[in-house]
MIKOL-836572 format. One record per residue (C-alpha): x, y, z; residue number from 1. Coordinates in nm, 4 decimals. Each point is the difference from the previous one (the first is absolute). Example, Ala and Ser with C-alpha at 12.3 -4.5 7.8 and 13.67 -1.06 7.14 Angstrom:
BEGIN
x_y_z_num
1.2300_-0.4500_0.7800_1 .
0.1370_0.3440_-0.0660_2 .
//
This chain:
BEGIN
x_y_z_num
11.4955_9.4867_10.7354_1 .
-0.3631_-0.0999_-0.0187_2 .
-0.0148_-0.3287_-0.1885_3 .
-0.3804_-0.0163_0.0118_4 .
-0.0449_0.2642_-0.2672_5 .
0.0077_0.3739_-0.0115_6 .
-0.3382_0.1557_0.0468_7 .
-0.1874_-0.3234_-0.0516_8 .
-0.3065_-0.0525_0.2150_9 .
-0.0270_-0.2987_0.2259_10 .
-0.3634_-0.0558_-0.0907_11 .
-0.0951_-0.3183_-0.1747_12 .
-0.3248_-0.1409_-0.1199_13 .
-0.2596_0.1298_-0.2354_14 .
-0.0478_0.3720_-0.0282_15 .
0.2911_0.1081_0.2210_16 .
0.3560_0.1118_-0.0654_17 .
0.1559_0.0971_-0.3279_18 .
-0.0953_-0.1673_-0.3220_19 .
0.2286_-0.2506_-0.1681_20 .
0.1307_0.2677_-0.2379_21 .
0.0789_0.2334_0.2896_22 .
0.1740_-0.2812_0.1857_23 .
0.2097_-0.0813_-0.3082_24 .
0.0907_0.3673_-0.0427_25 .
0.0975_0.0234_0.3674_26 .
0.2164_-0.3129_-0.0314_27 .
0.1703_0.1422_-0.3098_28 .
0.0606_0.3316_0.1754_29 .
0.1438_-0.1807_0.3017_30 .
0.2344_-0.1958_-0.2277_31 .
0.1156_0.3213_-0.1701_32 .
0.0560_0.1739_0.3322_33 .
0.1957_-0.2945_0.1364_34 .
0.2216_0.0049_-0.3106_35 .
0.0643_0.3704_0.0559_36 .
0.0899_-0.0640_0.3644_37 .
0.2408_-0.2799_-0.0935_38 .
0.1621_0.2133_-0.2728_39 .
0.0435_0.3032_0.2263_40 .
0.1429_-0.2052_0.2857_41 .
0.2368_-0.1823_-0.2367_42 .
0.1170_0.3403_-0.1314_43 .
0.0581_0.1249_0.3541_44 .
0.2003_-0.3067_0.0981_45 .
0.1995_-0.0071_-0.3247_46 .
0.0903_0.3687_0.0184_47 .
0.0879_-0.0234_0.3691_48 .
0.2271_-0.2970_-0.0716_49 .
0.1756_0.1902_-0.2788_50 .
0.0227_0.3090_0.2221_51 .
0.1769_-0.1996_0.2720_52 .
0.2332_-0.1656_-0.2525_53 .
0.0961_0.3343_-0.1578_54 .
0.0554_0.1622_0.3409_55 .
0.3457_-0.1606_0.0373_56 .
0.2815_0.2491_0.0281_57 .
0.2718_-0.0293_-0.2651_58 .
0.3243_0.1892_-0.0522_59 .
-0.0265_0.1437_-0.3509_60 .
-0.1944_0.3298_0.0060_61 .
-0.1606_-0.0658_-0.3411_62 .
-0.1409_-0.3270_0.1234_63 .
-0.1423_0.1696_0.3105_64 .
-0.1822_0.2627_-0.2080_65 .
-0.1470_-0.2749_-0.2196_66 .
-0.1103_-0.1854_0.3093_67 .
-0.1521_0.3183_0.1446_68 .
-0.1983_0.0475_-0.3209_69 .
-0.1145_-0.3639_0.0124_70 .
-0.1030_0.0433_0.3645_71 .
-0.2051_0.3100_-0.0856_72 .
-0.1658_-0.1825_-0.2894_73 .
-0.0841_-0.3042_0.2156_74 .
-0.1286_0.2229_0.2796_75 .
-0.2224_0.1850_-0.2471_76 .
-0.1372_-0.3309_-0.1255_77 .
-0.0683_-0.1090_0.3597_78 .
-0.1900_0.3235_0.0591_79 .
-0.2056_-0.0618_-0.3146_80 .
-0.0828_-0.3564_0.1097_81 .
-0.0934_0.1197_0.3501_82 .
-0.2195_0.2738_-0.1493_83 .
-0.1691_-0.2594_-0.2192_84 .
-0.0672_-0.2152_0.3066_85 .
-0.1492_0.2973_0.1849_86 .
-0.2310_0.0722_-0.2938_87 .
-0.0950_-0.3671_-0.0064_88 .
-0.0873_0.0066_0.3701_89 .
-0.2173_0.3060_-0.0587_90 .
-0.1745_-0.1735_-0.2899_91 .
-0.0559_-0.3099_0.2129_92 .
-0.1592_0.2106_0.2725_93 .
-0.2300_0.1686_-0.2491_94 .
-0.0890_-0.3344_-0.1542_95 .
-0.0799_-0.1484_0.3390_96 .
-0.2176_0.2978_0.0904_97 .
-0.1850_0.0470_-0.3273_98 .
-0.0326_-0.3557_-0.1266_99 .
-0.2486_-0.0743_0.2765_100 .
-0.2095_0.2928_-0.1206_101 .
0.0242_-0.1139_-0.3609_102 .
-0.1109_-0.3492_0.0934_103 .
-0.2819_0.1397_0.2095_104 .
-0.1094_0.2317_-0.2831_105 .
0.0013_-0.2911_-0.2450_106 .
-0.2118_-0.2023_0.2396_107 .
-0.2438_0.2911_0.0482_108 .
-0.0280_0.0472_-0.3786_109 .
-0.0672_-0.3714_-0.0414_110 .
-0.2716_0.0100_0.2669_111 .
-0.1559_0.3101_-0.1603_112 .
-0.0202_-0.1850_-0.3324_113 .
-0.1576_-0.3019_0.1713_114 .
-0.2589_0.2170_0.1745_115 .
-0.0772_0.1918_-0.3215_116 .
-0.0599_-0.3305_-0.1796_117 .
-0.2197_-0.1165_0.2867_118 .
-0.1947_0.3290_-0.0101_119 .
-0.0570_-0.0408_-0.3751_120 .
-0.1271_-0.3556_0.0495_121 .
-0.2268_0.1163_0.2813_122 .
-0.1377_0.2841_-0.2132_123 .
-0.0685_-0.2484_-0.2788_124 .
-0.1770_-0.2380_0.2384_125 .
-0.2090_0.2825_0.1448_126 .
-0.0967_0.1171_-0.3490_127 .
-0.1014_-0.3583_-0.0875_128 .
-0.2057_-0.0313_0.3186_129 .
-0.1650_0.3355_-0.0750_130 .
-0.0879_-0.1134_-0.3517_131 .
-0.1418_-0.3293_0.1302_132 .
-0.2017_0.1826_0.2673_133 .
-0.1335_0.2451_-0.2580_134 .
-0.0983_-0.2816_-0.2362_135 .
-0.1655_-0.1928_0.2848_136 .
-0.1858_0.3102_0.1141_137 .
-0.1305_0.0650_-0.3524_138 .
-0.1074_-0.3621_-0.0268_139 .
-0.1777_0.0178_0.3368_140 .
-0.1713_0.3291_-0.0927_141 .
-0.1238_-0.1382_-0.3297_142 .
-0.1216_-0.3141_0.1722_143 .
-0.1746_0.2051_0.2718_144 .
-0.1687_0.2356_-0.2447_145 .
-0.1208_-0.2876_-0.2151_146 .
-0.1156_-0.2200_0.2897_147 .
-0.3625_-0.0637_0.0944_148 .
0.0701_0.0965_0.3620_149 .
0.0674_0.3596_-0.1021_150 .
-0.3110_0.0152_-0.2159_151 .
-0.2131_-0.1287_0.2907_152 .
0.1524_0.2581_0.2385_153 .
-0.0897_0.2751_-0.2440_154 .
-0.3735_-0.0920_0.0014_155 .
-0.2206_0.1942_0.2483_156 .
//
């Protein structure tokens, strides 16, 4: 069993890998899955032990029919536990496959938000620069039109 975490990225550092909440959710899911594995395996072992103990041959026919019923019941429980383990394996495979995509999608969404914020700041800076340039241009035009140099250039 993978002790490093199910579906958890190996990336560390700023801006990479799952967030702390995603890592906590993955750890909780791993704990839950491990509990399911332990329960299913314990059920398999317990039912197999009882199945072997009941399988003894006895003389009274009534006792043998009771034992046969017990064996069928324990076998059915073993089948249920094995089926549960198979479903768990399938879920683990899906988790391993899709958790990487979920982590990647979360990272992409985070980067999109960062770039949108950066674009908004840039637009604000450009608007401020445009306003300053417009104000400076108006000031320069008024200074030029009121200067003596312009009035001397206008004389023939």
